[in-house]
N, C-alpha and C positions, 0 to 999 in steps of 0.2 A: 385513509383522507388526506388531501392536501388540505393545510393551515391557508386562509386569507386574511390579511388586518387589514383594518380600514383605518386611515391615520387621519386625522380629523373627520371623526366619526357624526359629531354631532352635529355638525354645520347642512347646509342644504344640499352642498352635493355628495359629500359622507353618508346621508342619509337615504340620496338617490341612488348611490350604488349599492346601498342593504337594500335599496326595495328592487334592483335589479336583476342582485342573485337571488335573491325568494322566487321574484316571478321566472327567471327563467328553474329553478331547482336544479340550478348547481349543486352536486355532489360535493358541495368544497365545506370544512367548518371556517366559521366566523370568527372571527377577534376585533371588539374595537376598543378605539383608542385615541385619547383625547387630552387637555391639559386638565391640570390636574383641578382646575374647576368646575370640570366636570366627572369628574373622578364618580362611580356608584348609579348613575344615571341608568335607568332602563330604556332601551330601545329594543324594540320588538324581542322580547323578553332577554335576551341579552346584556347583560353587565357593562356598562363602559369604563376600561380599566385607564388611568394616568400612563402616559407616554411617556417611557422613560430609555435610559439605554440598551436596560437588558428586556423590550418590551417585543424583539422582536429574533429571539433566540429558537423558538419553536413555530418561528412560520417561514412559510414556503413564497410566500408573493403577499405582497403588498399594493394596495394601490392608494396612492398619495390624493388626500383634499386637504390640504391645508394649504398658507399664504406662504410667497416666497421664503420668507427670513426665516418662517420655522420649516420649514420643508430641508433647508442647507444645513439644521441643525441635527436633526434627525435623520437624515441621509445615508451619512459615514455609519451610522449605527446599524441599519439595514444592512447594507454591503458589508461590512465587519460580520452579519449575520450569514452572509450569503443568499440573502431572498433578491428576489427579481422584483422590483418594484416600477409597475406602471404608474406615473404621475400626471397629476390633473393643472398643476403650478407651471408656470413658465420659467421657475427657477434652471431649468436644465434644456428647456428647447431649442435653444440655437446653440447649443455646444456641442461640436464637431465632433464627442466621442457617445453621444448620444443617439440614437435614433429618434424621428421626430413622425410618426406613424397618425394614420388614417388606413383602418383596415381593407378597408377599400379601393385604396387606392396604391398604396407602396407597401402591403403584409411586408416582401421580402426583407424591407430595414430591419425589421425586426432581429435577424439571425444574429447584426452586428450589434446587439446590444454586449454592455459590460456589468448588466447587474440593472441599468435604468431605461426604460423606455418611455417618452416621455409622450404625453397627451396636447393636441395643439391646440390652439385657443377656440372657443364653439365659433363665432364666426366663421372661422376658418375655414374649419371641417363642415360648416353651413354653404360656403363657395364651393369650396375643391373638390365636393362628393356631388357638387349639381353640377359641375361643369368639366370635371374628368372625361367623361365620352366626349364631350368637341375638343378639348386640350388631344385627344387621344387621331382621333378623325382630321381635324383639321390645323391643330395649330397653337400658341394663342404669343399676341405679344405684348397683350396689355389688357387689364383690367381694370374700369371704374366704377367701386362698388361704392351703393350707400346704404349703411346697416342700421334698423330699428329694434334696440336692446332690451328685450325687457328686465325688468328688476331684479327678477330672479338671478341674473350675471352677476348682482353685487350681495348674492348671498342672505344669509338670513333675517337681517339687517336691510336689504334695498326691501322684501317683501314686508316687514313691517313698518317700513316709511311709508310706504303705499296704501296697506291698509291703514293704517290710523291717521293718517291724510285724509282721503277719502271718508275716514266718519265722521271727519271735523275737527278729531281732536289736537289740542294743543299742545304738542310734545315736540322734543327739538327734532333737528332730522340726526339722522344717523351714519347714514349712508352717501347721500348723495347732500352738496354744497348748497341746494336751492329746493323748495319743492317740489315731490315729479306729479302728484296727482294733477292730472288736466294740465300738466307742461312738458315742453320738450327740454334737452338738457344738450346740447350739443358738444359732448366733454365726457369722454369716456377715458381715467387716467389723467399723468399729469402733461402738459404742452410741452415739448421742448422749443429750442430757441427758434425752430421755423413754423412754430405754431400745427405740430402738428401733433396729436397724442398717442400719448404709448398705443393705444386699442387699433389705432392707427395703421403702426408700423407693422403689427402683428402678422396681419393681414398678408403684408410685401413681404416682409421675411420668412415666416411662417411657408406661406407657401411655395417660393423659392427654394426653400427645403423640401420639402415634402414632392415636388414634381421633379427636382436637380433640374430645375430652371433658374438660370444665377440669373438670367437676361431679363425676365419675367418685370413688364413697367405695370405699378400698381397704383391708382389715385385711389385713396379708401378714407370715406367719413362715417363716423361713430357717432347715432345717436343714443343717447339713453329715452324711450320710453313709457307711456302711464299702463304696461301692461304686466299681470303676474308674473306669465310666462310663456315662453318660446320665441324667438327671435325671427324678424325677419330682414330680407335683403333683396338690392335690386341691383342687379348686374348687366351691363355693357360691357361685350368684351370686341375685340380686336383680332381677329386670326390669321393666320399666315396663309392661307389657303381661302 
């Protein structure tokens, strides 16, 4: 039986990964890894282990659900152990040696992995899956996208912010610079010198890589909305024909 480790298992994404494995009844043994402060926690009858250099020695596949800096720290440990990592962070998405894959669109790119397969940004996946058939039929020149992204995209802290603020509790903000309850925040990630946020760049750069379309033009506006889960998008396409 193959062993699958979830790195960052106590976060919102890591918990969802475990839930998906359980829902699909995959015939794998699961190992939960997280930081030292989460060691010993029990999730779905599994005990969380501390993520250390020795954590991947008995593992076949790793599902990565950590922040970029943490991912870059443990990735060499997983590679040295010979694991295949499917990483949800943005740490390696634009690395030329790492395939960026949406299974419904470019599964063939998986064959070119060197131990790391990157998972795109959530908004990129939604847009590209929805537009891929149109691209194949008519070709795409330009995308104008507005995303309305739920607080779950900011992890457990984002969910906690909305829950606490709706209750009216006077609590400090954990995930967002402003109140998110009954509000819209037109910024996800830091702005650059052009006033474009990191989240907005992801749609262009990741979409170009997945579709192998370096000339694709993308104008994207990302807004955080007071919805617990599930992002929405408005997309206007300019086609070649």
